[in-house]
C-alpha positions, 0 to 999 in steps of 0.5 A, a space after each residue: 622429720 629427717 632420714 628416709 621417707 617412710 610414708 606419704 609426704 606433704 612438704 620437703 625442704 633441703 637436700 641430701 643429709 639435711 633434707 627434712 620432710 613433713 608427712 602429708 597427713 600432718 600437713 592436712 591437719 595443719 591446714 584444717 586447724 587453720 581453717 577451723 581457727 579462721 572461722 572461729 577466731 575471726 570475723 570470717 565465720 560471720 562473713 561466710 555465713 552472710 555469703 551463704 545466706 544463713 544466720 551463723 555457722 554452727 559447730 557442724 558447719 565449721 566441722 564439715 568445712 574443716 574436713 573439706 579443708 583437710 582434703 585439699 591435698 588429696 592429689 598429693 597421694 598420687 605416685 607421680 607426685 610422691 616420686 619427686 622425693 627421689 627423682 628431681 626430674 619428676 614433674 607430676 602435680 597434684 591438682 589436675 591429677 585428682 580432678 581427672 578422677 572426679 571427672 570420670 576420666 578412669 574407670 578403675 581408679 575412679 571407683 577406688 576413689 569413691 571407695 576411699 571417700 565417704 561419698 554417701 556421707 558427703 551427699 547428706 551434708 547438703 543438696 545438689 552435691 554441695 559438699 563436692 562443690 566445696 571440695 573442688 573449691 578446696 582443691 583449687 587452693 593454689 590460686 585458681 579454681 579448676 574444672 573436673 573436665 580437665 584431662 591429665 596427660 597420657 604419661 601420668 595415666 598410671 600414677 594412681 596405681 599402687 606401688 610396692 611401698 604405697 597405695 594412694 587410695 589407702 592413703 586417702 582412706 587413712 586421711 578420711 579416717 583421721 578427719 573422723 577423729 579430728 572433726 567428729 561433729 561433722 559426721 553426726 547425722 542431721 544438722 543444717 545443710 551447708 550453704 549452696 550459694 556460689 558466693 559461699 563457694 568462692 568465699 570458701 575457696 579463698 578461706 582454704 587458700 589463706 589457711 594453706 598459706 598459714 599451714 605451710 609456713 614452716 616457722 609457724 608449723 614446724 615439720 613433725 618430729 615423729 610419725 603417728 603423733 597427735 598432730 591435730 592437738 598440736 596443730 590447733 594450738 599452733 593455729 591459734 597462736 599463728 593467727 595472733 602473731 600474724 595479725 589475723 586474730 586481734 582480740 588483744 588490740 580490741 580489748 586494749 581499746 576499752 569498753 566505750 566507743 572511741 572518740 576523735 581524741 583516740 586517734 588525733 592530738 587535735 581537741 576539736 574535730 572538723 565537721 566531717 570528722 564529727 559527723 563520721 564519729 556519730 554514724 551508727 555501727 551496723 552489724 549487717 555491714 554498711 557503705 559510707 560515702 564522704 564528700 568534703 573538700 580537700 583539707 577537711 580531714 577525710 583521712 582521719 575521719 576514715 581512721 576514726 570510722 575504723 577504730 569505732 567499728 573495730 572496737 565494736 567487733 564489726 571489722 577485724 582490719 582496715 584496707 586504705 586504698 589510694 590511687 597512687 603508690 606515692 599517696 600510699 607511702 605518705 598516708 602509711 605514715 599518718 595511719 601508723 601515727 594514729 594507730 600508735 596513739 590509739 593502741 598501747 605499745 605491745 597491743 598495736 596491730 601491724 600497719 602494712 604498706 601494700 605497695 610492691 617493691 616495698 617491705 615495710 611494716 610499722 617503721 621497719 624495713 625488710 630485705 628479701 633473702 634467697 628462698 623467699 625469706 625476709 630479713 627485718 632490720 634492727 629486730 633482734 627478737 625477730 618479732 617482725 618475722 611474723 608481724 610482717 607476714 602479710 607484707 612479704 607477698 602481694 598475694 596476701 596483702 589484704 590478709 594484714 591487720 591494718 594495710 595502706 596500699 593502692 586501689 589495684 590490690 583491691 580490684 585484683 580480688 574481682 578479676 580472673 587472676 591468681 589468688 583473687 578468691 584469697 584477696 576477696 575473702 581476706 578483705 571481707 573482714 576489713 573496713 575497705 576505705 577508698 580515697 579519691 573515689 573519683 580518680 578511676 576511669 570507667 573500667 576501674 569504677 565498674 570493677 570497684 562496684 563489683 568489689 563493693 557488691 561482694 564486700 557488702 553481700 558478706 556483711 562488710 563495711 566500706 568507706 568511700 571518700 572524695 572531694 569531687 565525687 559528683 552527683 552521677 558517680 555518687 548515685 552509681 555507688 551501691 547502697 548510697 541511701 537507705 530505702 527499699 532499693 537503696 537507689 537515689 534519684 540522679 539529678 540532671 546535670 553532672 556539674 551539680 555542686 558538691 556540698 561542703 560536707 556530704 556524708 551518707 551511710 547506708 546498710 550494706 547487705 542486700 542493698 544495691 544501687 540501680 547500676 549494680 542491678 542492671 550490670 552486676 553479677 550474673 543471675 547464677 550468683 557467680 563471684 563478682 567481677 566484670 570478667 568472671 561474671 560474664 565468662 567464668 561459671 560458678 565452681 559448681 557448674 559441670 562438675 560431677 560427683 560420681 563417675 560417668 557410666 562407661 567413661 574412658 581413660 586418656 
């Protein structure tokens, strides 16, 4: 929209006469529609259900998560944030400001917030304040979860007061009323409770981060042209299309592979596969996820074996993507070409998933190179139809590399999903839908190996698939990998002597979910089930800890 801002705004662009703005209510619809589409059109619905320990997310689950995603920008209703449209010097944010109310930092304001939000309804969606914990996860959609114990500065203490134009809490009540129209199933009585596990909270946090990245893309979700239009109807259609063009919904490429299990000739011109490749092609396709470890000498075709594993899992609908993790940037740039050639052979033109190079400093998708422009824009060369404007979406920011369809990059991009850094939740959730391939698994030091174990623990708990490769993995290191062998505990007996010979072709596959090695049992995530990560599991409590739903009696302001 252009012209004077007449209601709460969520997005602004441009200056002066060219300035455009997007109503906050409509932006919340965009993000909620993306969340709903990600849960319905991709494997992320199955991955979150596994993290939550439930069989599947039903209509009520998805609708309630959609409502909580719609509330992710509650903080933007404060007057200090809205003032940014008229005062360039205004610096008020929208995350800590709303969390201060949840923490009982103010009496009158917190009471009005509980009036605007359907607190009693949310309480019935789960036990022990589950909906509130997930709402806090959604509010931390800018990359880091926050605690409700944060205190906003004194100078912003009155930002929740009504002004002559807007009442923040009336705006929040309007948004809640809209969610009742958008997701009526969420407010029906009964239904299964939302999962209470900490891993589910972290997975949902990553889901909302991904949905917000998509819903904030002006090209995919143009600003509303008028007020009070049926934005959710438009948003749902745009969300469906957005997932297709950026490579998150891969229904068309999957159909292009046909109904039968692909063979080695699908990805290679060589007629006869090598032993490691042949064995890989005969592995079972486990619905609950699996970890595969391949030990074979250099030159035995491990790269193509991993690509074959991906193609078969993808065709069966067990993964939505591939992340090929390598120890160095040079190796990643080289393997990117091999993976691109295999994909070009396997998929017909027009139905090929984008192949992204996930190396900071590069902008490469398929055989196209991009150039960065001011304003976070990217120009894709030799692309008159601008097809790569969206096809290269995952390549344009390292934070969303793992949201790509087929991605070749360095191992550090995966390890960043399990340490306390910005957008770790986005990385972990997005990666859960991919086959995670780790080449040269022996090449990392003890610290990186420990992080990798945490990545695999979360990945397998979500029902994901992983594939580790090495020519010199070694007996001790192989035993430390999660779920190495099938069995009650999935723990093989380590052989004495780390110099035990590596067999010429040693490939094992194990079911993933719920099977961990002794190494993870002894040193893995803390008993509270917090998000994997050697740093986070020791120092950062789950999102739910020390969070209050109702205001504290007698709470005082700043």
